[in-house]
C-alpha positions in Angstrom: 0.0 0.0 0.0 1.3 3.4 -0.9 2.0 6.4 1.3 -0.1 9.4 0.6 1.4 11.3 -2.3 0.7 15.1 -2.8 -1.0 16.1 -6.0 -2.4 12.5 -6.5 -5.6 10.8 -5.5 -5.5 8.1 -2.9 -5.6 4.5 -4.2 -8.9 2.8 -4.9 -8.2 0.3 -2.1 -7.7 3.1 0.5 -10.8 4.9 -0.8 -12.9 1.7 -0.4 -11.6 1.1 3.1 -12.2 4.7 4.1 -15.8 4.4 2.8 -16.3 1.2 4.7 -14.8 2.2 8.0 -15.5 5.9 8.4 -18.7 7.8 8.9 -20.0 11.4 8.4 -19.4 11.9 12.1 -15.8 10.8 11.8 -15.3 13.3 9.0 -17.0 16.1 11.1 -14.7 15.2 14.1 -11.6 15.2 11.9 -12.7 18.6 10.5 -13.1 20.0 14.0 -9.7 18.6 15.1 -7.6 19.6 12.0 -9.5 22.4 10.3 -9.6 20.5 7.0 -13.0 21.1 5.5 -15.6 18.4 5.5 -16.0 18.8 1.7 -12.2 18.4 1.1 -12.1 15.3 3.3 -15.0 13.8 1.4 -13.5 14.7 -2.0 -10.2 13.1 -1.2 -11.9 10.1 0.4 -13.9 9.6 -2.8 -10.9 10.2 -5.1 -12.6 13.4 -6.5 -9.7 15.4 -5.1 -5.9 15.1 -4.6 -3.9 14.8 -1.4 -2.1 18.1 -0.7 0.1 19.6 2.0 -3.0 21.4 3.3 -5.2 18.3 3.6 -2.6 15.6 4.4 -3.0 16.0 8.2 -6.8 15.6 7.9 -6.5 12.6 5.7 -4.0 11.0 8.1 -6.4 11.6 11.0 -9.2 10.0 8.9 -7.1 7.0 8.2 -6.4 6.7 11.9 -10.2 6.8 12.6 -10.7 4.1 10.0 -8.1 1.9 11.7 -9.7 2.4 15.1 -13.2 1.7 13.7 -12.0 -1.5 11.9 -10.5 -2.7 15.2 -13.7 -2.0 17.0 -15.7 -3.9 14.4 -13.2 -6.8 14.6 -13.7 -7.1 18.3 -17.5 -6.9 17.9 -17.4 -9.6 15.3 -15.4 -11.9 17.5 -17.9 -11.3 20.4 -20.8 -12.0 18.0 -19.2 -15.2 16.8 -18.7 -16.4 20.4 -22.3 -15.7 21.4 -23.7 -17.3 18.3 -21.5 -20.3 18.7 -22.8 -20.8 22.3 -26.4 -20.6 21.1 -25.8 -23.1 18.3 -23.9 -25.5 20.6 -26.8 -25.3 23.1 -29.2 -26.4 20.3 -26.9 -29.2 19.2 -27.1 -30.7 22.7 -30.9 -30.9 22.7 
């Protein structure tokens, strides 16, 4: 996976991951934290705009959010699997 390059769009893969693991609230929070506008964050996230020196900090914060959100979903998925397995095992004993 590539590092963010100025004057270029993010990769399709990174864009897809950001779409899957960030929300409008995440973008609003990153905007408040970094001052990078919501529209710029969305444009770069959707590959409609390029990474620049001005928006790089916001994009890195958004990537950090996606990472944290992915980890939260992973933990939730493991908990779900554990609970569903217990239910299925209980029915197998009957």
